[in-house]
C-alpha angles and dihedrals in degrees: 000000000000091000092056091051090055092051095054096040094071125082120289114267118214115221097209132062115250127195119255119260092228092063096090091049094048092048090051092050090048091053090046091053093049090050092048092049092051096039100050098066090044091053090046090055093049101039107023095131092056091048091051094047091048090051090054091048094049090047094048090051095044099053097054091039089052093050091049089049092051090051092049091046090054090054091049094051102267099309116155093354089134094058091049089052090051089054089051092050095043091048092052091046090051092050091047092051094045089050090053090049090053091049089050092051091048090048091049093051093046091049093050089048091052093046093047091048095052094049096057 
């Protein structure tokens, strides 16, 4: 009798396999990832000038803010100076990438101009 009491005292075990509850969330995230992968290049093609201008703007804000943060961190005894350095480095990288994009746009326009001039 004691052995049957032990068997029924445990949690109820389901005999069939049920799907996980996270499956719908995971499927939605997968679809969102696929849409983002497809949409990002399309948006870059349509609004490349806006993206480049926004990169310059963010870079020009991040560099001075990082320098101010480093100065403030020095006065506060070195607190959060690493984050300020990260802002400086990220700002300069944004400015560099945006400059490369501008040069690529200029090169593309110049190349199309040369090709269209040589055809006619």
